[in-house]
C-alpha positions as CSV (number, residue, x, y, z in Angstrom):
1,X,5.2,17.8,19.3
2,X,4.4,15.3,16.5
3,X,6.7,15.4,13.5
4,X,6.2,13.2,10.4
5,X,8.4,12.3,7.5
6,X,7.7,11.1,4.0
7,X,9.9,8.1,3.3
8,X,11.2,7.9,-0.3
9,X,13.9,10.6,-1.0
10,X,13.2,12.0,2.5
11,X,13.5,9.7,5.6
12,X,15.0,7.1,3.4
13,X,18.1,9.3,3.1
14,X,20.8,9.0,5.8
15,X,21.1,12.8,6.3
16,X,17.3,13.1,7.0
17,X,17.6,10.1,9.4
18,X,20.3,12.1,11.3
19,X,17.9,15.0,11.5
20,X,15.1,12.8,12.7
21,X,17.3,11.3,15.4
22,X,18.2,14.8,16.5
23,X,14.5,15.9,16.6
24,X,13.6,12.7,18.5
25,X,16.3,13.4,21.1
26,X,14.6,16.9,21.6
27,X,11.5,15.0,22.7
28,X,9.3,15.0,19.6
29,X,7.2,12.0,18.6
30,X,8.2,10.8,15.2
31,X,5.9,9.4,12.5
32,X,6.3,8.1,8.9
33,X,3.6,9.1,6.4
34,X,4.2,7.8,3.0
35,X,2.2,7.4,-0.2
36,X,3.3,3.8,-0.6
37,X,0.9,0.9,-0.4
38,X,1.0,-1.5,2.5
39,X,2.1,-5.1,2.1
40,X,-1.1,-7.1,1.7
41,X,0.3,-10.6,1.8
42,X,0.0,-11.0,5.7
43,X,3.7,-11.6,6.1
44,X,5.8,-9.8,8.8
45,X,6.3,-6.3,7.4
46,X,10.0,-6.6,8.2
47,X,10.2,-9.1,5.3
48,X,7.8,-7.5,2.7
49,X,8.5,-4.9,0.1
50,X,8.4,-2.1,2.7
51,X,11.1,-3.7,4.8
52,X,13.2,-0.6,4.2
53,X,10.6,1.6,6.0
54,X,10.3,-0.7,9.0
55,X,14.1,-1.1,9.3
56,X,14.6,2.7,9.4
57,X,11.6,3.0,11.8
58,X,13.1,0.4,14.1
59,X,16.5,2.2,14.2
60,X,14.7,5.5,15.0
61,X,12.4,3.9,17.6
62,X,9.2,4.6,15.6
63,X,6.6,2.0,16.4
64,X,4.6,0.4,13.6
65,X,1.4,2.2,14.8
66,X,3.1,5.5,13.7
67,X,3.7,4.3,10.2
68,X,1.0,5.4,7.8
69,X,0.8,4.2,4.2
70,X,-1.7,6.4,2.3
71,X,-2.0,4.0,-0.6
72,X,-1.3,6.9,-3.1
73,X,-3.7,9.4,-1.6
74,X,-2.7,12.9,-0.4
75,X,-1.1,12.9,3.1
76,X,-2.8,16.1,4.4
77,X,-5.9,14.3,5.7
78,X,-3.8,11.8,7.7
79,X,-1.7,14.7,9.0
80,X,-4.9,16.4,10.1
81,X,-6.4,13.3,11.6
82,X,-3.2,12.5,13.7
83,X,-2.6,16.2,14.7
84,X,0.8,16.3,13.2
85,X,2.6,19.6,13.9
86,X,5.4,19.4,11.2
87,X,5.9,17.3,8.1
88,X,8.9,16.8,6.0
89,X,8.4,15.8,2.3
90,X,10.2,16.0,-1.0
91,X,7.1,16.4,-3.2
92,X,6.1,20.1,-3.7
93,X,2.5,19.2,-4.4
94,X,2.2,17.4,-1.0
95,X,3.6,20.4,0.8
96,X,1.2,22.7,-1.0
97,X,-1.8,20.4,-0.1
98,X,-0.8,20.2,3.5
99,X,-0.3,24.0,3.7
100,X,-3.7,24.6,2.1
101,X,-5.6,22.0,4.2
102,X,-4.0,21.8,7.6
103,X,-3.6,25.1,9.6
104,X,-1.9,23.4,12.5
105,X,0.9,21.8,10.6
106,X,4.1,23.4,9.2
107,X,5.0,21.5,5.9
108,X,8.8,21.5,5.1
109,X,9.9,20.8,1.6
110,X,13.1,18.8,1.4
111,X,13.9,19.4,-2.3
112,X,16.4,21.2,-4.4
113,X,17.4,21.3,-8.1
114,X,19.5,18.1,-7.7
115,X,16.6,16.0,-6.3
116,X,14.8,13.5,-8.5
117,X,11.7,14.9,-10.0
118,X,8.4,13.9,-8.5
119,X,6.7,11.3,-10.7
120,X,2.9,11.4,-10.4
121,X,0.0,10.8,-12.6
122,X,-2.8,13.4,-12.8
123,X,-5.0,11.0,-10.8
124,X,-2.7,11.0,-7.7
125,X,-4.8,11.6,-4.6
126,X,-8.2,11.6,-6.4
127,X,-11.0,9.9,-4.7
128,X,-9.2,9.0,-1.5
129,X,-9.3,10.8,1.8
């Protein structure tokens, strides 16, 4: 089974990292799928602006090949392409898009009234697949 996590306000939180560790111990293959942009400066990713993602991935044993940065586009097409079975995210719109577009993935919303509101422009996800 392939299970992916958004990073910011999801896998970036220690309680979700504990959940991911438990899931991995059960035999699942973990992925990170985030709307962040990749570091473009050619430096080692452990020292770039996304070092927090790579640090958590290293602690959880997630190889760099299973970290996808969508550059601001919707995650559902990447989830479909990589045959992800379950995805955890804190953005209701992402969960809605995954649910509508990927029949083989269960999208789980990690969000409550105390979570930070999602901040997106109306252009989020437009023109990118």
